[in-house]
PANU-814153 format. One record per residue: x, y, z of N, C-alpha, C, CB in turn. Coordinates in steps of 0.2 Angstrom, whole numbers, plus 5000, padded with zeros to 4 digits. Glycine has a CB too. Example, Ala and Ser with C-alpha at 12.3 -4.5 7.8 and 13.67 -1.06 7.14 Angstrom:
% PANU-814153
REC    nu    nv    nw   cau   cav   caw    cu    cv    cw   cbu   cbv   cbw
REC  5066  4972  5039  5062  4978  5039  5066  4984  5039  5057  4978  5045
REC  5064  4989  5035  5068  4995  5036  5064  5000  5039  5070  4997  5029
This chain:
% PANU-814153
REC    nu    nv    nw   cau   cav   caw    cu    cv    cw   cbu   cbv   cbw
REC  4814  4915  5094  4810  4917  5100  4806  4923  5098  4815  4918  5106
REC  4799  4922  5099  4795  4928  5097  4794  4932  5103  4788  4926  5095
REC  4792  4939  5102  4791  4943  5108  4786  4940  5113  4789  4950  5106
REC  4781  4937  5110  4776  4934  5114  4778  4929  5119  4770  4932  5110
REC  4783  4925  5117  4786  4920  5121  4792  4922  5125  4788  4914  5116
REC  4794  4928  5125  4800  4931  5128  4799  4933  5135  4803  4937  5124
REC  4801  4929  5140  4800  4931  5147  4804  4938  5149  4802  4926  5152
REC  4800  4942  5153  4803  4948  5156  4805  4953  5151  4809  4945  5159
REC  4802  4953  5145  4804  4959  5141  4801  4965  5143  4801  4958  5133
REC  4804  4971  5142  4802  4977  5145  4807  4982  5148  4797  4976  5151
REC  4806  4987  5151  4811  4992  5153  4817  4989  5157  4808  4998  5156
REC  4815  4983  5161  4820  4981  5166  4823  4974  5163  4817  4980  5172
REC  4823  4973  5157  4825  4966  5154  4832  4965  5154  4822  4966  5146
REC  4834  4959  5155  4841  4957  5154  4846  4961  5158  4843  4957  5147
REC  4846  4961  5165  4850  4965  5169  4858  4962  5168  4848  4964  5176
REC  4858  4956  5167  4865  4953  5166  4868  4956  5160  4865  4945  5166
REC  4864  4956  5155  4867  4959  5149  4869  4966  5150  4862  4959  5143
REC  4865  4970  5154  4867  4977  5155  4873  4978  5159  4861  4981  5159
REC  4874  4973  5164  4880  4973  5168  4886  4972  5164  4880  4968  5174
REC  4886  4968  5158  4892  4966  5154  4893  4972  5149  4891  4960  5151
REC  4889  4977  5148  4890  4982  5143  4896  4986  5145  4884  4986  5143
REC  4899  4988  5140  4905  4993  5141  4902  5000  5143  4909  4994  5134
REC  4907  5003  5147  4904  5010  5149  4902  5014  5143  4910  5014  5153
REC  4897  5018  5144  4894  5021  5138  4898  5026  5135  4887  5025  5140
REC  4901  5030  5139  4906  5036  5136  4912  5033  5132  4908  5040  5142
REC  4915  5027  5135  4921  5024  5132  4919  5022  5125  4923  5019  5136
REC  4913  5018  5124  4912  5016  5118  4910  5021  5113  4905  5011  5119
REC  4907  5026  5115  4905  5032  5111  4912  5036  5109  4901  5037  5115
REC  4916  5037  5114  4922  5040  5112  4927  5037  5107  4926  5042  5118
REC  4926  5030  5107  4930  5026  5102  4928  5026  5095  4930  5019  5105
REC  4922  5029  5094  4920  5030  5087  4925  5034  5082  4913  5034  5086
REC  4926  5032  5076  4931  5035  5072  4929  5042  5071  4931  5032  5065
REC  4934  5046  5070  4934  5053  5069  4937  5056  5063  4937  5057  5075
REC  4939  5051  5059  4943  5053  5052  4938  5053  5046  4949  5049  5052
REC  4932  5051  5047  4927  5050  5042  4920  5051  5044  4928  5043  5038
REC  4916  5051  5039  4908  5051  5041  4907  5044  5044  4904  5053  5035
REC  4903  5044  5049  4901  5038  5052  4895  5035  5048  4899  5039  5060
REC  4894  5028  5049  4888  5025  5046  4884  5022  5051  4891  5019  5041
REC  4878  5024  5051  4872  5022  5056  4868  5016  5052  4868  5027  5059
REC  4868  5010  5055  4864  5005  5052  4857  5005  5055  4867  4998  5053
REC  4852  5004  5051  4845  5004  5053  4843  4997  5055  4841  5007  5047
REC  4840  4997  5061  4837  4990  5063  4830  4992  5065  4841  4987  5069
REC  4825  4990  5061  4818  4991  5062  4815  4985  5066  4814  4993  5056
REC  4813  4986  5072  4809  4981  5075  4802  4983  5075  4812  4980  5083
REC  4799  4983  5069  4793  4985  5068  4789  4981  5063  4793  4992  5064
REC  4782  4982  5063  4778  4978  5058  4777  4981  5051  4771  4977  5061
REC  4778  4988  5051  4776  4991  5045  4781  4997  5042  4769  4995  5047
REC  4787  4996  5044  4792  5000  5041  4792  4999  5033  4799  4999  5044
REC  4793  5004  5029  4792  5004  5022  4797  4999  5019  4793  5011  5019
REC  4803  4998  5021  4807  4994  5018  4808  4987  5021  4814  4997  5018
REC  4808  4986  5027  4809  4980  5031  4804  4978  5036  4816  4979  5033
REC  4798  4981  5036  4794  4980  5041  4792  4973  5042  4787  4984  5040
REC  4792  4970  5048  4790  4963  5050  4796  4958  5050  4785  4961  5045
REC  4802  4960  5047  4807  4955  5046  4811  4954  5053  4812  4958  5041
REC  4811  4959  5057  4815  4958  5063  4811  4959  5070  4820  4963  5063
REC  4804  4957  5069  4800  4958  5076  4802  4952  5081  4793  4957  5074
REC  4805  4947  5078  4807  4942  5083  4814  4944  5086  4809  4935  5079
REC  4814  4944  5093  4820  4947  5096  4827  4944  5094  4820  4945  5104
REC  4827  4937  5093  4833  4934  5090  4835  4936  5083  4833  4926  5091
REC  4830  4937  5079  4831  4939  5072  4834  4946  5072  4825  4939  5068
REC  4831  4951  5077  4833  4958  5077  4840  4958  5080  4829  4961  5082
REC  4842  4954  5085  4849  4954  5087  4854  4952  5082  4849  4950  5094
REC  4852  4946  5079  4856  4944  5073  4857  4949  5068  4853  4937  5071
REC  4852  4952  5066  4853  4957  5061  4857  4963  5063  4846  4960  5058
REC  4857  4965  5070  4861  4970  5072  4868  4968  5072  4859  4972  5080
REC  4870  4962  5074  4877  4959  5073  4879  4959  5066  4877  4952  5076
REC  4875  4958  5061  4876  4958  5054  4878  4965  5052  4871  4955  5050
REC  4874  4970  5054  4876  4977  5052  4883  4979  5055  4870  4981  5055
REC  4884  4977  5061  4891  4978  5064  4896  4975  5060  4891  4976  5071
REC  4895  4969  5058  4900  4965  5054  4901  4968  5047  4898  4958  5053
REC  4896  4971  5045  4896  4975  5038  4899  4981  5038  4889  4975  5035
REC  4901  4984  5044  4904  4990  5045  4900  4996  5048  4906  4992  5038
REC  4895  4995  5051  4891  5000  5054  4895  5002  5061  4884  4998  5056
REC  4895  5009  5061  4898  5012  5068  4893  5012  5073  4901  5019  5066
REC  4887  5013  5071  4881  5014  5076  4875  5010  5073  4879  5021  5077
REC  4872  5006  5078  4866  5003  5076  4860  5007  5079  4865  4996  5079
REC  4855  5009  5074  4849  5013  5076  4843  5008  5077  4848  5019  5071
REC  4841  5007  5083  4836  5002  5084  4829  5006  5085  4837  4998  5090
REC  4824  5004  5081  4817  5008  5082  4812  5003  5082  4817  5012  5076
REC  4807  5005  5086  4801  5000  5087  4794  5003  5084  4800  4998  5094
REC  4795  5009  5081  4789  5012  5078  4790  5015  5072  4786  5018  5083
REC  4786  5013  5067  4788  5016  5060  4786  5023  5060  4784  5012  5055
REC  4790  5027  5057  4788  5034  5056  4787  5036  5049  4793  5039  5059
REC  4786  5031  5044  4785  5033  5037  4778  5036  5037  4785  5026  5033
REC  4777  5040  5031  4770  5043  5031  4764  5039  5031  4770  5047  5024
REC  4760  5041  5035  4753  5037  5037  4754  5031  5041  4750  5035  5030
REC  4760  5030  5044  4761  5024  5048  4756  5024  5054  4768  5023  5050
REC  4755  5019  5057  4751  5018  5063  4755  5020  5069  4748  5012  5064
REC  4752  5023  5074  4756  5025  5080  4756  5019  5085  4752  5030  5084
REC  4762  5018  5088  4763  5012  5093  4764  5015  5100  4770  5009  5091
REC  4760  5012  5105  4761  5014  5112  4768  5013  5114  4756  5010  5116
REC  4770  5018  5119  4777  5017  5121  4778  5011  5125  4778  5023  5126
REC  4773  5008  5128  4775  5001  5131  4776  4996  5126  4769  4999  5136
REC  4772  4996  5121  4774  4991  5116  4780  4992  5112  4768  4991  5110
REC  4782  4998  5111  4788  5000  5108  4794  4998  5112  4789  5008  5107
REC  4793  4999  5119  4799  4997  5123  4800  4990  5123  4797  5000  5130
REC  4794  4986  5123  4795  4978  5123  4799  4976  5117  4788  4975  5124
REC  4798  4979  5112  4801  4978  5106  4808  4979  5106  4798  4981  5100
REC  4810  4985  5108  4817  4987  5107  4822  4986  5113  4817  4994  5106
REC  4819  4986  5119  4824  4986  5125  4828  4980  5125  4820  4986  5132
REC  4825  4974  5124  4830  4968  5124  4835  4968  5119  4825  4961  5124
REC  4833  4971  5113  4838  4971  5107  4843  4976  5109  4834  4973  5101
REC  4842  4982  5112  4847  4986  5114  4852  4983  5119  4843  4993  5117
REC  4849  4980  5124  4853  4977  5129  4858  4972  5127  4849  4974  5135
REC  4855  4968  5122  4860  4963  5119  4865  4965  5115  4855  4958  5115
REC  4864  4970  5111  4869  4973  5107  4874  4977  5110  4865  4978  5101
REC  4872  4981  5115  4876  4985  5120  4881  4980  5123  4873  4989  5125
REC  4878  4974  5126  4882  4969  5129  4888  4966  5125  4878  4964  5132
REC  4887  4966  5118  4892  4963  5114  4897  4969  5111  4889  4960  5108
REC  4896  4975  5114  4901  4980  5112  4898  4985  5107  4907  4977  5110
REC  4892  4984  5104  4890  4989  5099  4888  4996  5102  4884  4986  5095
REC  4889  5001  5098  4886  5007  5100  4879  5008  5097  4891  5013  5097
REC  4875  5009  5101  4867  5009  5100  4864  5015  5100  4864  5003  5104
REC  4860  5017  5095  4856  5023  5095  4849  5020  5096  4857  5027  5089
REC  4844  5024  5098  4837  5022  5099  4833  5027  5095  4835  5021  5106
REC  4829  5025  5090  4825  5029  5086  4818  5029  5089  4824  5026  5079
REC  4817  5034  5093  4810  5035  5097  4808  5042  5098  4811  5031  5104
REC  4802  5043  5098  4799  5049  5100  4796  5049  5107  4793  5051  5095
REC  4797  5044  5111  4793  5043  5117  4799  5044  5123  4790  5036  5118
REC  4797  5048  5128  4802  5049  5133  4802  5042  5137  4799  5054  5138
REC  4797  5038  5138  4797  5032  5142  4802  5027  5139  4790  5029  5143
REC  4801  5026  5132  4805  5022  5128  4813  5024  5129  4803  5021  5121
REC  4814  5030  5128  4821  5033  5128  4824  5032  5135  4821  5040  5127
REC  4820  5033  5140  4823  5032  5147  4824  5024  5148  4818  5034  5152
REC  4820  5020  5146  4821  5013  5147  4827  5010  5143  4815  5009  5145
REC  4828  5013  5137  4834  5011  5133  4840  5014  5135  4833  5013  5126
REC  4840  5020  5138  4846  5022  5142  4848  5018  5147  4845  5030  5144
REC  4843  5016  5151  4845  5011  5157  4848  5005  5154  4838  5010  5161
REC  4846  5003  5148  4849  4997  5145  4855  4998  5142  4844  4994  5140
REC  4858  5004  5142  4865  5005  5139  4865  5009  5133  4868  4999  5139
REC  4860  5011  5130  4860  5015  5124  4864  5021  5124  4853  5017  5122
REC  4867  5023  5119  4872  5028  5118  4869  5035  5116  4878  5026  5114
REC  4864  5034  5112  4861  5040  5108  4854  5039  5107  4865  5040  5101
REC  4850  5045  5108  4843  5045  5107  4842  5049  5100  4839  5049  5112
REC  4839  5046  5095  4837  5048  5089  4830  5050  5088  4840  5043  5083
REC  4828  5056  5089  4821  5058  5090  4819  5062  5084  4820  5062  5096
REC  4814  5059  5080  4812  5062  5074  4805  5066  5075  4810  5056  5069
REC  4803  5067  5081  4797  5071  5082  4797  5078  5081  4795  5070  5090
REC  4803  5081  5080  4804  5088  5078  4800  5093  5083  4801  5089  5071
REC  4796  5097  5080  4792  5102  5084  4787  5099  5088  4789  5107  5079
REC  4785  5093  5087  4780  5090  5091  4783  5085  5097  4775  5086  5087
REC  4789  5087  5099  4792  5082  5104  4788  5082  5110  4799  5085  5105
REC  4789  5076  5114  4786  5076  5120  4789  5081  5125  4786  5069  5123
REC  4785  5083  5130  4787  5089  5134  4793  5087  5139  4781  5091  5139
REC  4793  5080  5141  4798  5078  5145  4805  5076  5142  4796  5072  5149
REC  4805  5076  5135  4812  5074  5132  4818  5079  5134  4810  5074  5125
REC  4817  5085  5134  4823  5089  5135  4826  5088  5142  4821  5097  5135
REC  4821  5087  5147  4824  5086  5154  4828  5079  5154  4818  5086  5159
REC  4825  5074  5151  4828  5067  5151  4835  5068  5147  4824  5062  5147
REC  4836  5071  5142  4842  5072  5138  4847  5076  5143  4841  5075  5131
REC  4845  5081  5146  4849  5085  5150  4852  5081  5156  4845  5092  5153
REC  4847  5077  5159  4849  5073  5165  4854  5068  5163  4843  5070  5168
REC  4853  5065  5157  4857  5059  5155  4864  5061  5152  4853  5055  5150
REC  4864  5067  5149  4870  5069  5146  4872  5066  5139  4876  5068  5151
REC  4867  5062  5137  4869  5058  5131  4868  5062  5124  4865  5052  5130
REC  4871  5061  5119  4870  5064  5113  4863  5063  5110  4875  5062  5107
REC  4860  5068  5107  4853  5068  5105  4852  5071  5098  4849  5072  5110
REC  4849  5067  5094  4848  5069  5087  4841  5073  5087  4847  5063  5082
REC  4842  5079  5085  4836  5083  5085  4834  5084  5077  4837  5090  5088
REC  4829  5082  5075  4827  5081  5068  4821  5086  5067  4825  5075  5066
REC  4822  5089  5061  4816  5094  5059  4810  5089  5056  4819  5099  5053
REC  4805  5091  5059  4798  5088  5056  4793  5092  5058  4797  5081  5059
REC  4788  5093  5054  4781  5096  5055  4776  5091  5056  4779  5102  5050
REC  4772  5091  5061  4767  5086  5062  4770  5080  5064  4763  5086  5056
REC  4766  5074  5063  4768  5068  5064  4767  5063  5058  4764  5065  5070
REC  4768  5057  5059  4768  5053  5053  4762  5053  5049  4770  5046  5055
REC  4756  5054  5052  4750  5054  5049  4748  5061  5046  4744  5052  5054
REC  4751  5066  5048  4749  5073  5046  4755  5077  5042  4747  5077  5052
REC  4761  5074  5042  4767  5078  5040  4766  5079  5032  4773  5075  5042
REC  4764  5075  5029  4763  5076  5021  4759  5082  5019  4760  5070  5018
REC  4754  5083  5023  4750  5089  5022  4753  5096  5024  4743  5089  5025
REC  4759  5095  5028  4762  5101  5030  4769  5103  5026  4764  5100  5037
REC  4770  5099  5020  4776  5100  5016  4775  5106  5012  4777  5094  5012
REC  4775  5112  5015  4774  5118  5011  4779  5123  5013  4767  5121  5012
REC  4783  5126  5009  4789  5130  5011  4789  5136  5005  4796  5127  5011
REC  4791  5142  5007  4793  5147  5003  4801  5147  5001  4791  5154  5006
REC  4804  5146  5007  4812  5145  5006  4813  5139  5010  4816  5152  5008
REC  4814  5133  5007  4815  5127  5011  4820  5127  5016  4815  5121  5006
REC  4826  5129  5014  4832  5128  5018  4832  5133  5024  4838  5129  5014
REC  4830  5139  5022  4830  5144  5027  4824  5143  5033  4828  5151  5024
REC  4819  5140  5030  4813  5139  5035  4815  5132  5039  4807  5137  5032
REC  4818  5127  5036  4820  5122  5040  4826  5124  5045  4823  5116  5036
REC  4830  5128  5043  4836  5130  5047  4833  5134  5053  4841  5134  5044
REC  4828  5138  5052  4825  5142  5057  4821  5138  5062  4821  5148  5054
REC  4818  5133  5060  4814  5129  5064  4818  5124  5068  4809  5125  5060
REC  4823  5122  5065  4828  5118  5069  4832  5122  5075  4834  5115  5064
REC  4834  5128  5073  4837  5132  5078  4832  5134  5084  4840  5138  5075
REC  4826  5135  5082  4821  5137  5087  4820  5130  5092  4814  5138  5084
REC  4820  5125  5089  4819  5118  5093  4826  5117  5097  4818  5113  5088
REC  4832  5119  5094  4838  5118  5098  4838  5123  5104  4844  5120  5093
REC  4835  5129  5103  4835  5133  5108  4831  5131  5114  4833  5140  5106
REC  4825  5128  5112  4821  5125  5117  4824  5120  5122  4814  5122  5114
REC  4828  5116  5119  4832  5111  5122  4837  5114  5127  4835  5105  5118
REC  4841  5118  5124  4846  5122  5127  4844  5125  5133  4850  5126  5123
REC  4838  5129  5133  4835  5132  5138  4833  5128  5144  4829  5136  5136
REC  4832  5121  5142  4830  5117  5148  4836  5112  5150  4825  5112  5145
REC  4842  5115  5149  4848  5112  5152  4852  5107  5147  4846  5108  5157
REC  4850  5106  5141  4854  5102  5136  4860  5106  5134  4849  5099  5130
REC  4866  5103  5134  4872  5106  5132  4872  5106  5124  4878  5103  5135
REC  4874  5112  5121  4874  5112  5114  4878  5106  5111  4877  5119  5112
REC  4883  5104  5114  4888  5099  5111  4884  5092  5111  4894  5098  5115
REC  4879  5091  5115  4875  5085  5115  4871  5085  5108  4870  5085  5121
REC  4869  5090  5105  4864  5091  5100  4867  5089  5093  4861  5097  5100
REC  4864  5085  5090  4866  5083  5083  4860  5085  5079  4867  5075  5082
REC  4861  5089  5073  4855  5091  5069  4854  5086  5063  4857  5098  5067
REC  4847  5086  5062  4845  5082  5056  4840  5086  5052  4843  5074  5058
REC  4841  5088  5046  4836  5092  5042  4830  5088  5041  4839  5094  5036
REC  4830  5081  5042  4823  5078  5041  4821  5077  5034  4818  5082  5044
REC  4826  5074  5030  4824  5072  5023  4818  5067  5023  4830  5069  5019
REC  4813  5069  5019  4807  5065  5019  4802  5066  5024  4809  5058  5019
REC  4803  5070  5029  4798  5071  5034  4795  5078  5033  4802  5071  5041
REC  4789  5078  5031  4786  5085  5029  4790  5088  5024  4785  5089  5035
REC  4792  5084  5019  4796  5087  5013  4794  5083  5007  4803  5087  5014
REC  4793  5086  5001  4793  5082  4995  4799  5082  4992  4788  5086  4990
REC  4800  5079  4986  4806  5077  4983  4810  5083  4981  4805  5073  4976
REC  4807  5089  4979  4811  5095  4978  4814  5098  4984  4806  5100  4975
REC  4810  5098  4990  4812  5100  4996  4818  5096  4998  4807  5100  5002
REC  4818  5089  4997  4823  5085  5000  4830  5087  4996  4822  5078  4998
REC  4829  5088  4989  4836  5089  4986  4838  5096  4988  4834  5089  4978
REC  4834  5101  4989  4836  5107  4991  4840  5107  4998  4831  5112  4992
REC  4838  5103  5002  4841  5102  5009  4847  5098  5008  4836  5098  5014
REC  4848  5093  5004  4854  5089  5003  4859  5094  5000  4853  5083  4999
REC  4857  5098  4995  4862  5102  4993  4865  5107  4998  4859  5106  4987
REC  4861  5108  5003  4863  5113  5008  4866  5110  5014  4857  5117  5010
REC  4868  5104  5014  4871  5100  5019  4877  5104  5023  4874  5093  5017
REC  4881  5107  5019  4887  5111  5022  4884  5117  5026  4891  5113  5016
REC  4879  5120  5023  4876  5125  5027  4874  5123  5034  4870  5128  5023
REC  4871  5117  5035  4869  5115  5041  4875  5113  5046  4864  5109  5040
REC  4880  5111  5043  4886  5109  5047  4889  5115  5049  4891  5105  5042
REC  4888  5121  5047  4891  5127  5049  4887  5130  5055  4891  5132  5043
REC  4882  5127  5057  4878  5129  5063  4881  5128  5069  4871  5127  5062
REC  4886  5124  5069  4890  5123  5076  4888  5116  5079  4888  5128  5080
REC  4885  5112  5075  4883  5105  5078  4884  5100  5073  4875  5105  5080
REC  4885  5094  5075  4886  5088  5071  4879  5087  5067  4888  5081  5075
REC  4880  5084  5061  4874  5084  5057  4873  5076  5054  4875  5088  5050
REC  4867  5074  5055  4865  5067  5053  4861  5068  5047  4862  5063  5059
REC  4862  5064  5042  4858  5064  5035  4856  5057  5034  4863  5066  5029
REC  4849  5056  5033  4846  5050  5032  4842  5050  5025  4841  5048  5038
REC  4845  5047  5020  4841  5047  5014  4839  5040  5012  4846  5049  5008
REC  4841  5035  5016  4841  5028  5014  4834  5025  5011  4843  5023  5020
REC  4834  5023  5005  4829  5020  5002  4822  5024  5002  4827  5013  5005
REC  4823  5030  5002  4817  5035  5003  4814  5036  4996  4819  5041  5006
REC  4807  5038  4997  4803  5038  4991  4806  5043  4985  4796  5040  4993
REC  4809  5048  4987  4811  5053  4982  4817  5050  4978  4814  5059  4986
REC  4821  5045  4981  4826  5042  4977  4822  5037  4972  4830  5038  4981
REC  4817  5034  4974  4813  5030  4969  4810  5034  4964  4808  5026  4973
REC  4808  5040  4965  4805  5044  4960  4810  5046  4955  4802  5050  4963
REC  4816  5047  4957  4822  5049  4953  4823  5043  4948  4828  5051  4957
REC  4823  5037  4951  4825  5031  4947  4820  5027  4943  4829  5026  4952
REC  4814  5029  4944  4809  5024  4942  4808  5024  4935  4802  5026  4945
REC  4810  5029  4931  4809  5028  4924  4814  5023  4921  4811  5035  4920
REC  4819  5021  4924  4824  5016  4922  4823  5009  4925  4831  5019  4923
REC  4820  5009  4931  4819  5003  4935  4812  5002  4937  4824  5003  4941
REC  4808  4999  4932  4801  4997  4934  4800  4989  4933  4796  5001  4929
REC  4797  4986  4938  4794  4988  4944  4800  4990  4949  4789  4983  4947
REC  4798  4994  4954  4804  4997  4958  4802  4995  4965  4804  5004  4958
REC  4808  4992  4969  4807  4990  4976  4812  4995  4980  4809  4983  4977
REC  4811  4996  4986  4815  5000  4991  4822  4998  4990  4813  5000  4998
REC  4824  4992  4990  4831  4989  4990  4834  4991  4983  4831  4982  4990
REC  4830  4993  4978  4833  4995  4972  4836  5002  4972  4828  4995  4966
REC  4835  5006  4978  4838  5012  4979  4844  5013  4983  4832  5016  4983
REC  4847  5007  4984  4853  5007  4988  4859  5010  4985  4855  5000  4990
REC  4860  5009  4978  4866  5013  4975  4865  5020  4975  4866  5010  4968
REC  4858  5023  4974  4857  5030  4975  4858  5032  4982  4850  5031  4973
REC  4856  5028  4987  4858  5030  4994  4865  5031  4995  4855  5024  4999
REC  4869  5026  4993  4876  5026  4994  4879  5033  4990  4880  5020  4991
REC  4876  5035  4985  4879  5041  4981  4877  5047  4985  4875  5041  4974
REC  4871  5047  4988  4869  5053  4992  4873  5053  4998  4862  5053  4993
REC  4875  5047  5001  4879  5047  5007  4886  5050  5006  4879  5040  5010
REC  4889  5048  5000  4895  5050  4999  4895  5058  4998  4898  5047  4992
REC  4890  5060  4995  4890  5067  4994  4889  5071  5000  4884  5069  4989
REC  4885  5068  5005  4884  5071  5011  4890  5071  5015  4878  5068  5015
REC  4894  5066  5015  4900  5065  5018  4905  5070  5015  4903  5058  5017
REC  4905  5072  5009  4910  5076  5006  4908  5084  5008  4909  5076  4998
REC  4902  5085  5011  4900  5091  5013  4900  5092  5021  4893  5093  5011
REC  4903  5087  5024  4905  5087  5031  4899  5084  5036  4905  5094  5033
REC  4895  5080  5033  4890  5076  5037  4894  5072  5043  4885  5072  5033
REC  4892  5072  5049  4895  5068  5054  4893  5061  5053  4893  5071  5061
REC  4887  5059  5051  4885  5052  5051  4879  5052  5045  4882  5050  5057
REC  4879  5046  5042  4873  5045  5038  4870  5038  5040  4876  5044  5030
REC  4863  5038  5039  4859  5033  5042  4856  5029  5036  4853  5036  5046
REC  4858  5022  5036  4856  5018  5030  4854  5011  5032  4862  5018  5025
REC  4851  5008  5027  4849  5001  5028  4855  4996  5025  4843  4999  5024
REC  4858  4998  5019  4863  4994  5016  4870  4997  5019  4863  4995  5008
REC  4873  4994  5024  4879  4997  5027  4885  4996  5023  4880  4993  5034
REC  4886  4990  5020  4892  4989  5017  4894  4994  5011  4892  4982  5014
REC  4889  4995  5007  4890  5000  5001  4891  5007  5004  4884  5000  4997
REC  4888  5009  5009  4889  5015  5012  4895  5016  5015  4883  5017  5016
REC  4897  5011  5019  4904  5011  5022  4909  5012  5017  4905  5004  5025
REC  4909  5009  5011  4914  5010  5006  4913  5017  5003  4913  5005  5000
REC  4907  5020  5002  4906  5026  5000  4909  5032  5004  4898  5028  4999
REC  4908  5031  5011  4910  5037  5015  4918  5036  5015  4907  5036  5022
REC  4921  5030  5015  4928  5030  5015  4931  5033  5008  4930  5022  5015
REC  4928  5032  5003  4930  5035  4997  4929  5042  4997  4925  5032  4991
REC  4924  5045  5000  4923  5052  5001  4929  5055  5006  4917  5054  5004
REC  4931  5051  5011  4936  5053  5015  4943  5053  5011  4937  5049  5021
REC  4944  5048  5007  4950  5048  5004  4951  5053  4998  4951  5041  5000
REC  4945  5055  4995  4945  5060  4990  4946  5067  4994  4938  5061  4987
REC  4944  5068  5000  4945  5074  5003  4952  5075  5006  4940  5075  5009
REC  4955  5069  5008  4961  5070  5012  4967  5067  5008  4961  5066  5018
REC  4966  5064  5002  4971  5062  4998  4975  5056  5001  4976  5067  4998
REC  4971  5052  5005  4974  5046  5007  4969  5041  5009  4978  5047  5014
REC  4970  5034  5008  4965  5029  5009  4963  5029  5016  4968  5022  5007
REC  4957  5027  5018  4954  5027  5025  4952  5020  5026  4949  5032  5026
């Protein structure tokens, strides 16, 4: 079933699905607390760097979401606009048509669903469809209405560090002290949201690996994961299949594809888990599920 042939897609899609959804807070509160969580990536996009175009069909996207849950994902992160460097912008109404029916269907079957969006309109539509979390990569360029929506809804919100947007961020990857500057800009952003009524406990910090950063910046931030966890917020780390991992591996694996970076992703996820990351965002859920459980067993001396 293609999006063009799907009747009634949009912010008010599938009311029966929404009615069958479990209460948002109950599903969220049931997430494991004894290990780092695994967020599975579901891109309903044409041009994402790893899987663009594979899940534009609504049924394909829903099926992949179910596969991610079966593989061990605690949260499914649904996105309808690629935010890779130089990606095209997607209007909010097009983005909503892509993601709302997928969100509603996954929530209805019991999945905990995050929405990867920078648009207030899309976030609001997905919250109405039962989404549990808004994952906003816009950083310092966030839409003006986002803090008010998050404050009103009370849902958890991933606040990520980024300078510029997908078409300008590469030119802004200049730092004198990467960790200190990212931390300061994140806290400035956090304070903006808190000043507009968002509770500190709603906020999840993401240092934004790969967003307005080069490979050296990324490694500096990852080594400082524990520093970010000490800021008083949960921390999300997303390294999955990113270009800096390919650069590290390319001398041994030519030609190189994004999927060839999954083992390296699992390694960085395990290391982030060992430094207290609340969640890691990945494409290959099964390997990372095992990695974070190993990290938990290593830390606590017992199998998880």
